[in-house]
N, CA, C and O atoms as a MOPAC input file, in Angstrom:
PM7 MOZYME 1SCF
protein

 N     94.99000 1    90.49300 1   107.35200 1
 C     93.59800 1    90.38300 1   107.73400 1
 C     93.14900 1    91.60700 1   108.54300 1
 O     92.03200 1    92.09600 1   108.37400 1
 N     94.03200 1    92.09300 1   109.42100 1
 C     93.72000 1    93.27600 1   110.22700 1
 C     93.45600 1    94.48000 1   109.32800 1
 O     92.54400 1    95.26400 1   109.59000 1
 N     94.23900 1    94.62400 1   108.28600 1
 C     94.10300 1    95.75100 1   107.37200 1
 C     92.76100 1    95.70800 1   106.63300 1
 O     92.11400 1    96.74000 1   106.45200 1
 N     92.35300 1    94.52700 1   106.21400 1
 C     91.08300 1    94.38100 1   105.50400 1
 C     89.91500 1    94.71700 1   106.42400 1
 O     88.98500 1    95.41700 1   106.02200 1
 N     89.96200 1    94.22100 1   107.65200 1
 C     88.90600 1    94.52400 1   108.62100 1
 C     88.84800 1    96.01400 1   108.92400 1
 O     87.76600 1    96.58900 1   109.04800 1
 N     89.99900 1    96.62600 1   109.04100 1
 C     90.06700 1    98.06000 1   109.30300 1
 C     89.47500 1    98.85700 1   108.14400 1
 O     88.74300 1    99.82200 1   108.36300 1
 N     89.78600 1    98.46100 1   106.92500 1
 C     89.23500 1    99.13900 1   105.74900 1
 C     87.72000 1    98.97800 1   105.67900 1
 O     87.00700 1    99.93900 1   105.39000 1
 N     87.22900 1    97.78400 1   105.93800 1
 C     85.78800 1    97.54900 1   105.89600 1
 C     85.05800 1    98.33300 1   106.98500 1
 O     84.00000 1    98.91100 1   106.73500 1
 N     85.61500 1    98.35200 1   108.17600 1
 C     85.01400 1    99.09900 1   109.26900 1
 C     85.01100 1   100.60500 1   108.96800 1
 O     84.02500 1   101.29200 1   109.23600 1
 N     86.10100 1   101.10400 1   108.41900 1
 C     86.17100 1   102.51000 1   108.03000 1
 C     85.15600 1   102.85300 1   106.95900 1
 O     84.55800 1   103.92900 1   106.99200 1
 N     84.95400 1   101.95300 1   106.01100 1
 C     83.98100 1   102.16700 1   104.95200 1
 C     82.56500 1   102.22300 1   105.52400 1
 O     81.77500 1   103.09500 1   105.16200 1
 N     82.25600 1   101.29700 1   106.40800 1
 C     80.91900 1   101.25900 1   107.00900 1
 C     80.65700 1   102.52500 1   107.82200 1
 O     79.61200 1   103.15800 1   107.66800 1
 N     81.59700 1   102.89300 1   108.68300 1
 C     81.41600 1   104.09500 1   109.49400 1
 C     81.41000 1   105.36200 1   108.64400 1
 O     80.73800 1   106.33200 1   108.99300 1
 N     82.13200 1   105.36700 1   107.55800 1
 C     82.15400 1   106.52600 1   106.66900 1
 C     80.82700 1   106.74600 1   105.96600 1
 O     80.52300 1   107.86300 1   105.54700 1
 N     80.04500 1   105.70600 1   105.83500 1
 C     78.74100 1   105.81700 1   105.19000 1
 C     77.62600 1   106.22000 1   106.14400 1
 O     76.49800 1   106.46000 1   105.71300 1
 N     77.92500 1   106.29400 1   107.41800 1
 C     76.93800 1   106.74000 1   108.40400 1
 C     77.10000 1   108.24300 1   108.57800 1
 O     78.13000 1   108.70900 1   109.06500 1
 N     76.08700 1   108.99600 1   108.18100 1
 C     76.14200 1   110.44400 1   108.30000 1
 C     75.43700 1   110.87700 1   109.58300 1
 O     74.21000 1   110.83800 1   109.67200 1
 N     76.21000 1   111.28000 1   110.55400 1
 C     75.66200 1   111.67300 1   111.84300 1
 C     74.73700 1   112.87300 1   111.70300 1
 O     73.69900 1   112.93300 1   112.36200 1
 N     75.09900 1   113.82600 1   110.85700 1
 C     74.26100 1   115.01200 1   110.66800 1
 C     72.90200 1   114.63600 1   110.07600 1
 O     71.89300 1   115.26500 1   110.39500 1
 N     72.87200 1   113.63200 1   109.23200 1
 C     71.60300 1   113.18600 1   108.64900 1
 C     70.69600 1   112.60300 1   109.72800 1
 O     69.49500 1   112.87200 1   109.74800 1
 N     71.26400 1   111.82100 1   110.60600 1
 C     70.48600 1   111.22400 1   111.69600 1
 C     69.93700 1   112.31500 1   112.61600 1
 O     68.75700 1   112.30000 1   112.96700 1
 N     70.79000 1   113.25600 1   113.00200 1
 C     70.36400 1   114.34100 1   113.90200 1
 C     69.31600 1   115.21700 1   113.22000 1
 O     68.33200 1   115.60400 1   113.85000 1
 N     69.51400 1   115.53000 1   111.95400 1
 C     68.57500 1   116.38000 1   111.22100 1
 C     67.20400 1   115.73400 1   111.10400 1
 O     66.18400 1   116.39700 1   111.29200 1
 N     67.17500 1   114.46300 1   110.79900 1
 C     65.88600 1   113.75900 1   110.67500 1
 C     65.17600 1   113.65200 1   112.02000 1
 O     63.94600 1   113.67600 1   112.07600 1
 N     65.93700 1   113.53500 1   113.09400 1
 C     65.32600 1   113.46100 1   114.43500 1
 C     64.79400 1   114.82100 1   114.88800 1
 O     63.74700 1   114.89100 1   115.53200 1
 N     65.50100 1   115.89500 1   114.55800 1
 C     65.10200 1   117.21200 1   115.05800 1
 C     64.05200 1   117.88800 1   114.18800 1
 O     63.16400 1   118.56400 1   114.70800 1
 N     64.14000 1   117.71500 1   112.86300 1
 C     63.22200 1   118.44500 1   111.99000 1
 C     62.39300 1   117.55400 1   111.07600 1
 O     61.40500 1   118.00400 1   110.49600 1
 N     62.78700 1   116.30300 1   110.94600 1
 C     62.07900 1   115.40900 1   110.03200 1
 C     62.49400 1   115.57100 1   108.58400 1
 O     61.93100 1   114.92300 1   107.70100 1
 N     63.48000 1   116.43500 1   108.32600 1
 C     63.95900 1   116.67400 1   106.96400 1
 C     65.40600 1   116.23200 1   106.82900 1
 O     66.13100 1   116.11400 1   107.81700 1
 N     65.80900 1   115.99200 1   105.59700 1
 C     67.18500 1   115.60800 1   105.31200 1
 C     68.12100 1   116.80200 1   105.49100 1
 O     67.73500 1   117.94000 1   105.22500 1
 N     69.32700 1   116.54900 1   105.93200 1
 C     70.30500 1   117.63200 1   106.08500 1
 C     70.72400 1   118.18200 1   104.72800 1
 O     71.21500 1   119.30800 1   104.64700 1
 N     70.54000 1   117.41300 1   103.67200 1
 C     70.86700 1   117.87700 1   102.32000 1
 C     69.86200 1   118.92000 1   101.83100 1
 O     70.17500 1   119.71100 1   100.94100 1
 N     68.66500 1   118.92500 1   102.40200 1
 C     67.60900 1   119.85500 1   101.98600 1
 C     67.56000 1   121.11100 1   102.83600 1
 O     66.72200 1   121.98100 1   102.59900 1
 N     68.42700 1   121.22000 1   103.80700 1
 C     68.39200 1   122.33500 1   104.73900 1
 C     69.66100 1   123.15300 1   104.64300 1
 O     70.74600 1   122.60800 1   104.43900 1
 N     69.53200 1   124.44700 1   104.78900 1
 C     70.69200 1   125.34100 1   104.82400 1
 C     71.55400 1   125.24400 1   103.57900 1
 O     71.06800 1   125.40300 1   102.45900 1
 N     72.83300 1   124.98400 1   103.78300 1
 C     73.77900 1   124.92300 1   102.67300 1
 C     73.71800 1   123.60100 1   101.92700 1
 O     74.26600 1   123.48100 1   100.83100 1
 N     73.05900 1   122.61200 1   102.50700 1
 C     72.98500 1   121.29400 1   101.88800 1
 C     74.16700 1   120.41400 1   102.22700 1
 O     74.25600 1   119.27300 1   101.77400 1
 N     75.07500 1   120.94700 1   103.02700 1
 C     76.24600 1   120.19300 1   103.43800 1
 C     75.92400 1   119.44200 1   104.73100 1
 O     75.59200 1   120.07100 1   105.73500 1
 N     76.01700 1   118.10700 1   104.72300 1
 C     75.68000 1   117.36700 1   105.94200 1
 C     76.82900 1   117.38700 1   106.93800 1
 O     77.56800 1   116.41100 1   107.06700 1
 N     76.97400 1   118.48800 1   107.63100 1
 C     78.07200 1   118.61300 1   108.58000 1
 C     77.67400 1   119.41200 1   109.80300 1
 O     76.54800 1   119.89600 1   109.91900 1
 N     78.61800 1   119.53600 1   110.70400 1
 C     78.37700 1   120.19100 1   111.97300 1
 C     78.02200 1   121.67100 1   111.80300 1
 O     77.09600 1   122.15500 1   112.45400 1
 N     78.72900 1   122.38800 1   110.95300 1
 C     78.48400 1   123.82600 1   110.79200 1
 C     77.07400 1   124.09800 1   110.26200 1
 O     76.40800 1   125.02800 1   110.71700 1
 N     76.63000 1   123.30700 1   109.32300 1
 C     75.27300 1   123.47900 1   108.79500 1
 C     74.23200 1   123.18300 1   109.87400 1
 O     73.21500 1   123.87100 1   109.96000 1
 N     74.48000 1   122.17800 1   110.68400 1
 C     73.53800 1   121.84000 1   111.74500 1
 C     73.48300 1   122.93500 1   112.80600 1
 O     72.41600 1   123.21500 1   113.35300 1
 N     74.61900 1   123.55200 1   113.09800 1
 C     74.62500 1   124.66600 1   114.05500 1
 C     73.81100 1   125.82200 1   113.49900 1
 O     73.03400 1   126.44000 1   114.22700 1
 N     73.98200 1   126.12100 1   112.20700 1
 C     73.23600 1   127.22000 1   111.59400 1
 C     71.74100 1   126.94000 1   111.53500 1
 O     70.94200 1   127.86800 1   111.66100 1
 N     71.35000 1   125.70800 1   111.35000 1
 C     69.94000 1   125.37700 1   111.19300 1
 C     69.22900 1   125.08700 1   112.51600 1
 O     68.09100 1   125.51600 1   112.70700 1
 N     69.87500 1   124.37400 1   113.41900 1
 C     69.19300 1   123.91500 1   114.63700 1
 C     69.80200 1   124.41800 1   115.93400 1
 O     69.19500 1   124.26700 1   116.99500 1
 N     70.97200 1   125.00500 1   115.87400 1
 C     71.59300 1   125.50700 1   117.08700 1
 C     72.77000 1   124.66500 1   117.55500 1
 O     73.10900 1   123.64200 1   116.96000 1
 N     73.37200 1   125.12200 1   118.62200 1
 C     74.61500 1   124.53400 1   119.11500 1
 C     74.42000 1   123.10500 1   119.61900 1
 O     75.33500 1   122.28900 1   119.51000 1
 N     73.25500 1   122.78800 1   120.16500 1
 C     73.02400 1   121.44600 1   120.68400 1
 C     73.08400 1   120.40200 1   119.57000 1
 O     73.70900 1   119.35500 1   119.73700 1
 N     72.44800 1   120.67600 1   118.44800 1
 C     72.49000 1   119.74100 1   117.31700 1
 C     73.89500 1   119.64400 1   116.73300 1
 O     74.34200 1   118.55900 1   116.36100 1
 N     74.58100 1   120.76500 1   116.65500 1
 C     75.95600 1   120.74700 1   116.17200 1
 C     76.86400 1   119.93500 1   117.07600 1
 O     77.74300 1   119.21300 1   116.60600 1
 N     76.64600 1   120.05900 1   118.37500 1
 C     77.44900 1   119.29200 1   119.33100 1
 C     77.16700 1   117.79900 1   119.20900 1
 O     78.08500 1   116.98600 1   119.32100 1
 N     75.90800 1   117.42900 1   118.98000 1
 C     75.56500 1   116.02100 1   118.78500 1
 C     76.25200 1   115.44200 1   117.55200 1
 O     76.74300 1   114.31300 1   117.57400 1
 N     76.28100 1   116.21900 1   116.48900 1
 C     76.96100 1   115.77100 1   115.26300 1
 C     78.45000 1   115.61500 1   115.53000 1
 O     79.05200 1   114.62200 1   115.12300 1
 N     79.04400 1   116.58100 1   116.20500 1
 C     80.47700 1   116.52900 1   116.49500 1
 C     80.81600 1   115.31700 1   117.36600 1
 O     81.79200 1   114.61300 1   117.10700 1
 N     80.01000 1   115.08000 1   118.38900 1
 C     80.24900 1   113.93800 1   119.27300 1
 C     80.08200 1   112.62900 1   118.50400 1
 O     80.88300 1   111.70800 1   118.66800 1
 N     79.05700 1   112.54100 1   117.67400 1
 C     78.84700 1   111.32700 1   116.88300 1
 C     79.99200 1   111.05300 1   115.92800 1
 O     80.44000 1   109.91300 1   115.80200 1
 N     80.47000 1   112.09500 1   115.25200 1
 C     81.60300 1   111.92600 1   114.33500 1
 C     82.88600 1   111.57400 1   115.08900 1
 O     83.68900 1   110.76900 1   114.61700 1
 N     83.06900 1   112.16900 1   116.23900 1
 C     84.23400 1   111.86300 1   117.05400 1
 C     84.20000 1   110.40800 1   117.52700 1
 O     85.22700 1   109.72900 1   117.52700 1
 N     83.04100 1   109.94200 1   117.92200 1
 C     82.91600 1   108.53500 1   118.37000 1
 C     83.21500 1   107.56600 1   117.23000 1
 O     83.85000 1   106.53200 1   117.44000 1
 N     82.75900 1   107.90000 1   116.02500 1
 C     83.06200 1   107.03400 1   114.88100 1
 C     84.57200 1   106.95400 1   114.66000 1
 O     85.10400 1   105.88600 1   114.35800 1
 N     85.24600 1   108.06700 1   114.80900 1
 C     86.69100 1   108.10800 1   114.60900 1
 C     87.41900 1   107.31100 1   115.68600 1
 O     88.36300 1   106.58300 1   115.37900 1
 N     87.00000 1   107.43500 1   116.92700 1
 C     87.65100 1   106.72300 1   118.02400 1
 C     87.43800 1   105.22200 1   117.89800 1
 O     88.36500 1   104.44300 1   118.12200 1
 N     86.22600 1   104.81000 1   117.54100 1
 C     85.92600 1   103.37700 1   117.40100 1
 C     86.74800 1   102.77100 1   116.27900 1
 O     87.25200 1   101.65600 1   116.41100 1
 N     86.88700 1   103.48100 1   115.19400 1
 C     87.60800 1   102.96200 1   114.03900 1
 C     89.05000 1   102.84000 1   114.37400 1
 O     89.84500 1   102.41800 1   113.53400 1

């Protein structure tokens, strides 16, 4: 039962794109439509600066720790 719950929780958290949330809050556009189109920390740093990249990194790190 623990394994099933862990898999489901990992699936749910894996579907939450932190860069998408940060991108929509900062620019109103999807992270897929900006820069390289890769929804990740490096693209967010290139498009919005170090603060947005740090927010993405912290959000992804929190998802990993919670899981």
